[in-house]
C-alpha positions in Angstrom: -4.3 43.2 -20.4 -1.5 44.3 -18.1 -1.2 43.0 -14.5 0.6 44.8 -11.7 3.1 42.8 -9.6 0.5 42.4 -6.7 -2.2 41.3 -9.1 0.1 38.8 -10.7 1.1 37.4 -7.3 -2.5 37.2 -6.2 -3.4 35.3 -9.4 -0.6 32.8 -8.9 -1.6 32.3 -5.3 -5.2 31.6 -6.2 -4.1 29.2 -9.0 -1.9 27.3 -6.6 -4.7 27.1 -4.0 -7.2 25.9 -6.6 -4.8 23.2 -7.8 -3.9 22.1 -4.3 -7.6 21.9 -3.3 -8.6 19.9 -6.4 -9.4 16.3 -5.6 -6.7 13.8 -6.7 -7.6 11.1 -9.2 -8.3 8.2 -6.9 -9.2 4.5 -7.1 -12.4 3.4 -8.9 -15.2 1.7 -7.0 -14.1 -1.7 -8.5 -10.5 -1.1 -7.4 -11.6 -0.1 -3.9 -13.7 -3.3 -3.7 -10.7 -5.4 -4.7 -8.4 -3.5 -2.3 -10.9 -4.2 0.5 -11.4 -7.9 -0.3 -12.4 -9.6 3.1 -9.7 -12.3 2.5 -7.0 -9.7 2.6 -3.6 -9.6 1.0 -0.5 -11.9 1.4 2.9 -10.2 1.7 5.1 -11.5 -1.2 8.2 -9.2 -1.0 9.4 -6.6 1.4 12.5 -4.6 0.5 14.0 -1.5 2.0 17.0 0.6 1.3 19.4 0.7 4.2 22.4 3.0 3.9 21.9 3.1 0.1 21.9 -0.6 -0.4 18.6 -2.3 -1.4 17.9 -5.3 0.9 15.1 -7.9 0.8 13.6 -9.6 3.9 14.5 -13.3 3.7 11.0 -14.4 4.6 9.3 -12.1 2.0 11.6 -12.7 -1.0 9.0 -13.6 -3.6 8.9 -17.3 -2.7 6.4 -18.9 -0.4 7.6 -20.1 3.0 4.6 -21.8 4.5 5.0 -22.7 8.2 8.0 -20.4 8.5 6.8 -17.0 7.4 3.6 -15.4 6.5 2.0 -12.0 6.5 -1.4 -10.6 5.7 -2.9 -7.2 5.4 -6.7 -6.8 5.5 -8.3 -3.5 4.7 -11.8 -3.1 5.8 -14.5 -1.0 4.1 -14.8 0.9 7.4 -11.2 2.3 6.8 -9.7 -0.1 9.4 -6.8 -2.5 8.8 -5.4 -5.6 10.4 -1.8 -6.7 9.8 -0.7 -10.2 10.9 2.8 -11.3 10.5 4.3 -14.7 11.6 8.0 -15.3 11.4 9.5 -18.6 12.7 6.7 -19.1 15.3 6.4 -15.5 16.5 3.3 -13.7 15.6 2.8 -10.0 15.6 -0.6 -8.3 15.0 -1.2 -4.6 14.3 -4.4 -2.9 13.7 -5.7 0.6 13.3 -7.1 2.8 10.6 -6.0 3.8 7.1 -6.6 6.8 4.9 -6.6 6.9 1.1 -5.8 10.1 -0.7 -5.8 9.7 -4.5 -3.3 6.9 -5.0 -1.6 7.2 -1.7 -2.4 5.3 1.5 -1.4 6.0 5.1 -1.8 3.8 8.1 -2.4 4.9 11.7 -1.8 2.0 14.1 -3.4 1.3 17.5 -1.1 3.9 19.1 -1.9 6.6 16.5 1.5 6.3 14.8 1.4 7.2 11.2 3.1 5.0 8.6 3.1 6.4 5.1 2.0 7.8 2.9 2.8 4.9 0.5 2.2 5.2 -3.2 -0.5 2.6 -3.9 -0.5 0.6 -7.2 -3.1 -2.0 -7.8 -2.9 -4.4 -10.7 -6.4 -5.9 -11.1 -5.4 -8.4 -13.8 -2.7 -10.0 -11.7 -4.3 -9.2 -8.3 -1.1 -7.6 -7.0 -0.8 -4.6 -4.7 2.4 -2.6 -4.5 2.9 -0.1 -1.6 6.0 2.0 -2.0 7.9 5.0 -0.5 11.4 6.1 -1.6 13.1 3.6 0.7 10.5 0.8 1.1 8.7 -1.4 -1.4 6.1 -4.1 -0.5 4.4 -6.4 -3.0 1.3 -8.2 -1.9 -1.0 -10.7 -3.7 -4.7 -11.1 -3.1 -5.0 -13.9 -0.5 -7.4 -15.9 -2.7 -5.0 -15.8 -5.6 -2.0 -16.6 -3.4 -3.7 -19.7 -2.1 -4.6 -20.8 -5.7 -1.0 -20.1 -6.8 0.4 -22.1 -3.8 -1.9 -25.1 -4.6 -0.7 -25.0 -8.2 2.9 -24.3 -7.0 3.5 -21.3 -9.1 5.2 -18.1 -8.3 3.0 -14.9 -8.0 2.5 -13.0 -11.2 4.4 -9.8 -10.8 
């Protein structure tokens, strides 16, 4: 079979459109249930790349700092989120909606500002959630697991 130039271009355009419209492999129902745990997620590490140098926030360095620093992210089954961060007595709360597309998540805060998309990795066995973009990486632990680890004085399993 011989295709003309126009027919070949049309075939390629249709193939690209079909592939782009195909649903992305997403999270399973069990993973969504874990992600939306009503207890939320505790921030463990936050690192970002500033001018090519990887830095880590001193409060979220992988070690617990109770009373000094804490941060939680709660994702509701109604696609809303609440983020609460406390650093040295100052508390900041954000809320809004989130959208999951395959294994990516984007947040839209109370002002409609988009944050993301982040690549979402969920480790069900260690109850760890990683959100990352090229310059930002956040690791969170399921709040229930974090509290258990804190009582047993062990570092989060990463």
